[in-house]
C-alpha positions in Angstrom: -47.6 12.0 1.5 -46.5 8.9 -0.2 -43.4 10.8 -1.4 -42.1 12.2 1.5 -41.9 9.1 2.9 -39.8 7.9 -0.2 -37.7 11.3 -0.5 -36.7 10.2 3.4 -36.4 6.7 2.9 -33.9 7.2 0.2 -32.2 9.8 2.6 -31.3 7.8 5.1 -30.8 5.2 2.6 -27.8 7.6 1.1 -26.7 8.5 4.3 -26.3 5.1 5.5 -24.9 4.0 2.3 -22.2 7.0 2.8 -21.0 5.8 6.4 -20.8 2.0 5.4 -18.8 2.9 2.3 -16.2 5.1 4.8 -15.5 2.0 7.0 -15.3 -0.2 4.1 -12.5 2.7 3.0 -11.0 2.3 6.7 -10.5 -1.3 6.5 -9.0 -1.7 3.0 -5.5 -3.1 2.4 -2.7 -1.1 0.8 -2.7 -1.6 -2.6 0.6 -2.7 -4.4 0.6 0.5 -6.3 0.5 2.5 -3.0 3.5 0.0 -1.6 5.5 0.9 -4.7 5.0 4.5 -4.1 5.3 4.8 -0.6 8.8 2.6 -0.6 10.1 4.9 -3.7 9.5 8.1 -2.2 11.6 6.8 1.1 14.4 6.0 -1.2 14.1 9.3 -3.1 15.2 11.0 -0.2 18.4 9.4 0.1 19.1 10.6 -3.8 17.4 9.7 -7.5 16.4 6.0 -8.2 16.6 4.8 -12.1 14.2 2.0 -11.7 11.7 0.1 -9.5 8.9 -2.8 -9.6 6.8 -4.9 -7.5 4.9 -8.4 -7.1 1.3 -7.9 -7.4 0.3 -10.9 -5.0 1.3 -10.7 -1.7 3.1 -12.9 0.2 3.7 -13.9 3.9 6.3 -12.9 6.1 8.0 -14.1 9.5 9.9 -11.5 11.4 10.3 -11.4 15.0 8.0 -14.3 15.6 5.2 -12.4 13.8 3.7 -13.2 10.3 2.9 -10.2 8.0 1.3 -10.0 4.8 3.6 -8.1 2.5 4.5 -7.1 -0.9 8.2 -7.6 -1.8 9.5 -5.3 -4.6 12.8 -3.7 -5.2 14.2 -0.2 -6.4 17.6 0.1 -8.5 19.8 3.4 -7.9 22.9 4.2 -9.9 25.8 5.4 -7.2 28.8 6.2 -8.5 28.1 5.0 -11.6 27.0 1.3 -10.5 23.9 0.1 -10.1 23.0 -0.8 -6.9 19.6 -3.0 -6.1 17.9 -2.9 -3.2 14.9 -5.3 -2.2 12.3 -4.4 -0.1 9.1 -5.7 1.8 5.8 -3.4 2.7 3.1 -4.5 4.8 0.0 -4.9 3.0 -2.1 -3.6 5.8 -0.7 -0.7 6.8 1.9 0.5 4.3 5.1 0.4 6.1 8.4 -0.8 5.2 9.2 -3.6 7.2 12.8 -5.2 5.4 15.1 -3.4 3.3 18.3 -5.5 2.0 20.5 -4.3 -0.8 20.9 -7.4 -3.3 23.5 -9.5 -4.6 
């Protein structure tokens, strides 16, 4: 009888742990690696890329009166033999690209 209680308690604990883990995964921010991957996929739709980088530390950015936590990165593309660099900012909460600008 004592083993039954232990087994039931362990089962309930495992199920509760599973649901807590699912909730934590849903609330977790986008990693810099995932942000870079999504930016590279977006740029690849317009043609090949030859290089990329991303800052691992998130930054604050204000756009249209709203403050975002973003990752800043860059993409290099070779177009007609010329290297062209783009800088982008990805929302650290959603993974959406918020801003893209061609570097000088």
